[in-house]
C-alpha positions as CSV (number, residue, x, y, z in Angstrom):
1,M,116.5,116.7,112.2
2,R,114.2,114.1,110.5
3,R,111.0,115.0,108.2
4,K,108.6,112.8,107.6
5,L,106.2,112.5,104.2
6,M,102.9,110.7,104.1
7,L,99.8,110.5,101.7
8,L,96.3,111.5,102.1
9,S,94.9,108.6,101.2
10,A,96.3,105.4,98.8
11,L,94.4,107.5,96.1
12,T,94.5,110.5,96.6
13,L,96.6,110.8,94.5
14,A,97.2,116.0,87.6
15,S,101.0,136.9,73.5
16,G,97.6,137.3,71.4
17,F,95.0,134.7,70.8
18,A,96.2,133.0,67.3
19,G,95.9,129.2,67.3
20,L,92.7,129.5,69.9
21,A,89.1,128.1,69.0
22,A,86.9,130.8,66.7
23,Q,85.5,131.6,69.4
24,P,86.6,134.9,71.9
25,P,87.1,134.1,74.9
26,V,84.1,135.1,77.3
27,Y,85.3,136.0,80.6
28,K,82.2,135.8,83.6
29,L,82.5,136.6,87.2
30,L,80.8,134.4,89.6
31,Y,81.5,135.9,93.0
32,S,83.7,138.4,94.7
33,P,83.0,137.5,98.3
34,P,82.2,141.7,100.1
35,V,83.6,142.1,103.4
36,S,80.4,141.2,105.6
37,A,80.8,137.6,104.1
38,N,83.9,136.8,106.2
39,L,85.5,134.5,103.5
40,G,89.2,136.4,103.1
41,Y,91.5,135.5,100.2
42,M,90.5,132.1,98.1
43,Y,93.0,129.4,97.5
44,G,91.7,126.4,96.9
45,I,89.0,125.0,94.2
46,I,87.5,121.9,93.1
47,E,85.1,120.7,90.6
48,V,82.8,118.4,93.3
49,A,80.0,117.7,90.7
50,P,78.8,118.7,87.1
51,N,78.6,122.6,87.2
52,V,79.7,122.4,91.3
53,F,82.4,123.7,92.6
54,S,83.8,123.3,96.4
55,V,85.8,126.4,97.0
56,L,88.8,127.0,100.0
57,S,88.7,130.3,101.3
58,T,91.6,131.7,103.8
59,W,91.0,134.1,106.9
60,E,93.1,134.3,110.1
61,S,91.6,136.6,113.1
62,N,90.2,135.9,116.8
63,T,86.6,136.3,114.9
64,F,86.6,133.7,111.7
65,G,88.6,130.9,110.5
66,P,88.9,129.5,107.0
67,S,85.6,128.9,105.5
68,V,84.4,126.2,102.7
69,F,81.6,126.8,100.5
70,T,80.2,125.6,97.0
71,I,79.6,127.6,94.2
72,T,77.7,126.6,90.6
73,S,78.8,127.9,87.4
74,A,76.0,130.2,87.6
75,G,77.3,132.1,90.6
76,T,75.3,131.0,93.0
77,V,77.1,130.3,96.5
78,K,76.4,128.0,99.4
79,P,78.6,128.1,102.4
80,I,79.4,124.3,104.0
81,Y,82.0,124.7,106.8
82,S,84.3,127.1,108.9
83,L,87.0,126.2,110.3
84,P,88.2,127.7,114.2
85,P,89.2,131.1,114.4
86,Y,93.4,131.6,113.8
87,T,93.4,128.5,112.0
88,L,96.1,128.5,109.1
89,T,95.6,126.6,106.0
90,S,96.1,126.8,102.0
91,N,95.0,123.3,100.8
92,M,92.2,121.2,99.9
93,V,91.7,117.8,98.3
94,Q,89.4,115.3,98.0
95,D,89.8,111.8,99.0
96,T,88.0,109.3,97.0
97,N,85.1,108.5,99.5
98,G,84.1,112.0,98.7
99,R,85.0,113.9,101.7
100,L,86.9,117.3,101.5
101,Y,90.3,117.1,103.3
102,V,91.6,120.0,104.9
103,P,95.1,120.7,106.1
104,A,95.3,123.4,109.7
105,L,97.6,124.7,111.8
106,L,95.5,125.4,114.9
107,N,97.1,128.7,116.3
108,P,97.2,130.1,118.9
109,T,96.9,127.1,120.7
110,G,99.2,124.6,118.3
111,G,98.9,121.7,116.6
112,A,97.5,120.3,113.7
113,A,94.4,118.2,112.3
114,Y,93.2,117.2,109.3
115,E,89.3,118.5,108.5
116,S,87.2,115.7,107.0
117,I,84.2,117.6,105.6
118,D,81.3,116.0,103.8
119,L,79.4,118.2,100.7
120,A,76.6,118.2,103.2
121,G,78.9,120.3,105.9
122,A,79.1,117.4,108.5
123,A,82.7,117.5,109.9
124,Q,85.1,115.4,111.5
125,Q,88.7,116.1,112.9
126,Y,91.8,113.8,113.0
127,P,95.0,115.4,114.2
128,F,98.6,114.4,113.0
129,P,102.5,114.9,113.9
130,G,103.8,116.6,110.8
131,L,103.7,118.6,107.7
132,W,103.6,115.9,105.1
133,N,100.9,113.8,106.4
134,S,97.9,111.3,105.6
135,G,95.0,110.6,107.6
136,S,91.8,107.7,107.4
137,E,88.8,107.9,108.7
138,S,89.4,105.3,111.1
139,G,92.4,108.1,112.3
140,K,95.3,105.8,111.6
141,F,98.1,107.7,109.9
142,T,100.8,106.1,107.6
143,F,104.2,107.6,106.8
144,L,105.4,107.0,103.6
145,H,109.2,108.3,103.9
146,E,110.8,109.8,106.3
147,F,113.3,112.5,105.2
148,T,116.6,112.8,106.6
149,A,119.0,115.6,106.8
150,A,121.0,114.4,103.9
151,E,117.7,114.0,101.8
152,G,116.9,117.5,101.6
153,V,113.6,119.3,103.0
154,P,110.3,119.3,101.0
155,N,108.5,121.9,100.3
156,G,105.4,122.3,102.7
157,N,103.2,124.3,99.8
158,A,104.4,121.9,96.9
159,N,102.0,119.4,95.4
160,M,102.4,115.9,95.0
161,V,102.1,114.4,92.0
162,L,101.8,110.6,90.1
163,G,104.0,109.7,87.4
164,A,103.5,107.4,84.2
165,D,105.6,105.5,85.8
166,G,103.8,104.8,89.4
167,N,105.6,107.1,91.3
168,F,105.1,109.8,93.2
169,Y,107.3,112.9,92.7
170,S,107.4,116.9,94.4
171,L,109.9,119.5,94.9
172,A,112.1,120.0,97.7
173,N,115.6,121.6,98.3
174,Q,118.5,121.1,100.5
175,P,118.9,124.5,103.0
176,Q,122.6,122.6,104.6
177,Q,124.3,123.8,101.4
178,G,125.2,127.4,100.6
179,S,123.5,127.5,97.3
180,N,120.3,125.9,98.7
181,P,119.7,124.2,95.5
182,I,116.0,123.2,94.3
183,F,115.3,119.8,93.1
184,I,112.5,117.1,92.4
185,F,112.6,113.9,94.3
186,R,110.8,110.5,93.5
187,V,109.3,108.4,96.3
188,T,108.0,104.8,95.1
189,P,104.5,103.5,96.2
190,G,106.5,101.3,99.1
191,G,108.4,104.3,100.2
192,A,111.6,104.5,98.4
193,Y,113.1,107.6,98.2
194,S,115.5,109.0,95.2
195,R,116.5,112.5,93.6
196,L,115.1,112.8,89.9
197,L,117.2,115.7,89.3
198,T,118.8,118.7,90.3
199,F,118.3,122.6,89.0
200,P,121.4,124.1,87.8
201,A,120.4,127.4,89.0
202,F,117.0,129.1,90.0
203,P,116.7,132.8,88.9
204,G,113.3,133.5,90.5
205,H,110.5,131.0,92.2
206,A,110.6,128.2,91.1
207,Q,106.8,127.9,90.8
208,L,103.9,125.5,91.9
209,P,102.2,123.1,91.2
210,L,103.9,120.3,89.6
211,V,102.3,118.7,86.7
212,A,102.4,115.4,85.6
213,A,101.5,116.0,82.1
214,S,99.6,113.4,79.4
215,D,103.0,113.2,77.4
216,G,104.8,111.3,80.5
217,N,107.1,114.5,81.8
218,L,106.7,116.7,84.6
219,Y,106.3,120.6,84.1
220,G,106.9,123.7,86.2
221,S,108.1,127.1,85.7
222,F,110.3,129.3,87.3
223,S,109.1,132.8,87.7
224,A,111.9,134.5,86.0
225,G,115.3,133.7,83.7
226,G,115.2,132.0,80.5
227,T,116.0,134.6,77.3
228,N,114.3,137.5,78.6
229,N,114.7,137.1,82.4
230,T,110.6,137.2,82.3
231,G,110.2,133.1,83.1
232,E,110.5,129.9,81.6
233,I,108.8,126.5,81.7
234,Y,110.7,123.4,82.1
235,Q,110.3,119.5,81.2
236,A,111.8,117.4,83.2
237,A,111.8,113.7,81.7
238,L,111.2,110.9,84.6
239,S,114.6,109.5,83.4
240,G,116.5,113.0,84.8
241,Q,116.7,114.9,81.8
242,L,115.7,118.4,82.0
243,Q,115.2,121.1,79.5
244,F,113.7,124.7,79.1
245,V,111.4,124.1,76.9
246,A,109.3,128.0,76.4
247,N,110.8,131.7,77.5
248,F,108.5,133.9,78.2
249,P,108.7,137.2,76.0
250,A,110.8,140.5,76.9
251,T,107.4,142.5,77.2
252,G,103.6,141.5,77.5
253,M,103.7,138.6,79.6
254,S,106.0,137.6,82.5
255,D,106.2,136.0,85.9
256,P,104.6,132.5,85.4
257,W,103.2,131.0,88.7
258,T,100.5,128.3,88.4
259,L,100.5,125.8,85.8
260,M,97.6,123.0,84.9
261,Q,97.1,120.8,82.0
262,A,93.6,120.7,80.4
263,A,92.2,117.5,78.6
264,D,93.0,119.2,75.1
265,G,96.3,118.0,76.0
266,N,98.3,121.9,76.3
267,L,99.4,123.5,79.5
268,Y,97.7,126.6,81.1
269,G,98.9,129.0,83.2
270,T,98.8,132.6,84.8
271,T,101.4,135.1,85.6
272,N,101.9,137.6,88.8
273,Y,100.7,140.3,86.2
274,N,97.1,138.9,85.4
275,Q,97.8,136.9,82.3
276,I,96.7,133.8,81.7
277,F,98.4,131.9,79.3
278,R,98.7,128.4,76.9
279,Y,101.6,126.3,75.7
280,D,101.3,123.8,73.3
281,L,103.1,120.7,74.1
282,T,103.0,119.7,70.2
283,T,104.1,122.8,68.7
284,H,106.0,124.5,71.8
285,E,104.3,127.7,71.5
286,L,103.6,130.1,73.9
287,I,100.7,132.5,73.9
288,M,98.5,134.7,76.1
289,V,95.1,133.4,75.7
290,Y,93.5,136.5,78.4
291,Q,94.4,139.6,79.9
292,L,92.2,140.4,82.9
293,D,91.2,143.6,83.8
294,P,94.5,145.3,85.1
295,G,92.2,147.5,87.4
296,G,91.8,144.3,89.0
297,A,87.6,144.5,89.1
298,Q,87.5,140.8,87.5
299,G,90.4,139.5,90.2
300,K,94.1,140.0,90.2
301,C,96.7,136.7,89.5
302,A,98.0,135.2,89.9
303,C,95.2,132.7,89.6
304,I,94.2,129.1,90.4
305,L,92.9,127.1,87.2
306,I,91.0,124.0,86.8
307,E,88.7,122.8,83.9
308,G,85.2,122.2,84.5
309,M,83.6,118.7,83.2
310,D,82.0,121.4,80.8
311,G,85.4,122.3,79.2
312,I,85.5,125.9,80.6
313,L,88.6,127.0,82.6
314,Y,86.8,128.3,86.3
315,G,89.6,130.0,88.4
316,L,90.3,131.8,91.4
317,A,91.8,135.1,91.7
318,P,93.0,135.9,95.2
319,Y,93.2,139.7,95.4
320,G,91.1,142.2,93.3
321,G,87.6,141.9,92.5
322,T,84.3,144.1,93.5
323,Y,85.6,143.9,97.0
324,P,89.4,145.1,96.4
325,G,91.7,142.9,98.3
326,Y,88.9,139.8,98.8
327,G,89.3,138.4,95.3
328,T,87.1,136.5,92.8
329,V,86.2,133.2,91.5
330,F,85.5,133.4,88.1
331,S,85.2,130.9,84.4
332,L,86.7,131.3,81.2
333,D,85.5,129.7,78.2
334,I,88.3,129.7,75.7
335,G,86.3,127.2,72.8
336,L,87.8,123.8,75.0
337,P,85.6,120.8,74.2
338,K,84.0,119.1,77.2
339,P,86.6,116.4,78.5
340,N,86.3,112.8,78.0
341,P,87.0,110.3,81.2
342,T,90.4,109.2,81.4
343,V,91.3,106.3,84.2
344,S,94.8,105.4,85.1
345,G,94.6,102.4,87.7
346,L,91.8,100.1,89.1
347,Y,92.1,99.6,92.7
348,P,92.6,96.5,93.2
349,A,93.4,95.1,90.1
350,S,91.6,91.9,90.7
351,G,89.1,90.1,92.8
352,P,86.3,88.0,92.7
353,V,82.3,88.8,92.2
354,G,81.1,91.7,94.6
355,K,84.2,93.2,95.0
356,V,84.4,96.8,94.9
357,V,87.2,98.8,92.7
358,A,88.4,102.0,92.5
359,L,88.7,103.6,89.5
360,W,91.0,106.1,89.4
361,G,91.5,108.8,86.6
362,N,90.0,112.3,85.5
363,Y,87.0,113.9,84.4
364,L,84.7,111.0,86.0
365,L,81.6,113.0,87.4
366,S,78.5,111.9,86.2
367,A,79.7,108.4,85.0
368,T,76.3,106.8,83.7
369,S,77.9,102.9,83.5
370,V,81.0,101.0,84.1
371,T,81.6,97.4,82.5
372,F,83.7,94.3,83.0
373,N,84.7,92.9,79.9
374,G,81.3,94.4,78.8
375,T,79.6,93.0,81.7
376,P,77.6,96.4,83.4
377,A,78.7,96.6,87.0
378,A,76.1,95.2,89.6
379,K,76.5,99.3,90.9
380,V,78.4,102.5,90.4
381,A,79.2,104.9,92.8
382,V,80.8,108.4,91.6
383,T,82.7,109.4,94.9
384,S,85.0,112.6,92.8
385,I,85.8,114.1,89.8
386,Q,88.8,111.5,89.7
387,S,87.1,108.5,91.1
388,V,84.5,106.2,90.5
389,H,83.3,103.2,92.7
390,A,82.1,100.2,91.1
391,T,81.0,96.7,92.0
392,V,82.1,93.6,89.9
393,P,79.1,91.6,88.7
394,A,78.1,88.1,88.6
395,G,79.2,86.8,85.3
396,A,81.5,88.9,84.8
397,T,84.7,87.7,82.8
398,S,88.4,89.0,83.0
399,G,89.3,91.9,80.7
400,P,89.3,95.8,80.3
401,V,87.6,97.7,82.4
402,T,85.1,100.8,80.5
403,V,83.9,103.9,82.0
404,T,80.6,106.0,80.3
405,T,80.0,109.3,81.3
406,A,78.3,112.2,79.8
407,N,81.0,113.5,77.7
408,G,82.2,109.9,76.4
409,T,83.7,106.6,77.3
410,F,87.0,105.1,78.2
411,T,88.4,101.6,78.4
412,T,91.5,100.9,80.2
413,T,94.1,99.1,78.7
414,A,95.4,96.7,81.9
415,N,92.6,94.1,82.4
416,F,90.6,93.8,85.9
417,T,91.1,90.0,86.6
418,V,88.4,88.2,88.0
419,Q,88.8,85.5,90.6
């Protein structure tokens, strides 16, 4: 059997309180959906405008399907779109055109589709022929790589990250082999496949997501294993070296599930026991940042975390809350600074006056200006937290591109060439 890998688009492509900021963590419950909301369990969150977040909730029944709604940092909720009953999905991304894409399995009739949703709730549906796939507004699909049986099976729940070398990385396994080894694979933008490394053992689940960190390495976690068999964090160099860099303690904090990197350069994650932790990439210190209410009123983790443009962590707890079983949306202010913008790529890297250039990076919401070697762009459009479109202005010369947001300024090291 051959399995196929595609991309959503070419650019849809991140114990104790010692060492934290002086202020104590501030938890705020933003929303706990009542049963009457028919929203189900929440599994995806994206900041789509400063202090405004899009959330995906999943619900499989003969009456209600998954839903997309927005919520502000003040807790104001607005329904956006509901998928058909019996639809299965657990993922949502935002493309550089600003639209949300939700891959969905359409049950009980079968088939699969991408729901393309704008922030006003208008939607279009595009069918796709496989698990790893991509679509475009034209409805066409492009396979990046077709897996053979010898290459293994990509993990259908794994994320794909863009490494510092410009290649894509994700997790897979080899079910044909008795030990069913887990490994990290690499796919180049041209579709060439290779295996980065194979884990020697996996005493617990290899949890998701994989993180492409600012130090150029990949990071992930195992829910068990390590010195105390309570979990561990690993580092995978893009050259193929693997090392386990942090062990969870014997008591107090265990079973890590989620992982992300904040703009302060540190990794943050959650455990299956309501703990939020930090791993410092410089000191290698692993500490607990916050313990959610064990009774579940604040929600039950493992939780999904992102960092907002205001520097506050926002999270989804899939269980617990005011109405036990339906989870929470919450914020946690641990004193992180507001994140400065970053740009990792220009697409295209050259072009004439009038060409629309996509700046790809992070924390780009509220971009107020873009300059090409000092000349202001003719037009600037913020399309997502990771992308800004800027039009090359008359009089522009070849050189670096600078983007400015409410939080700061970033200038690329690579030049844009004006043709």
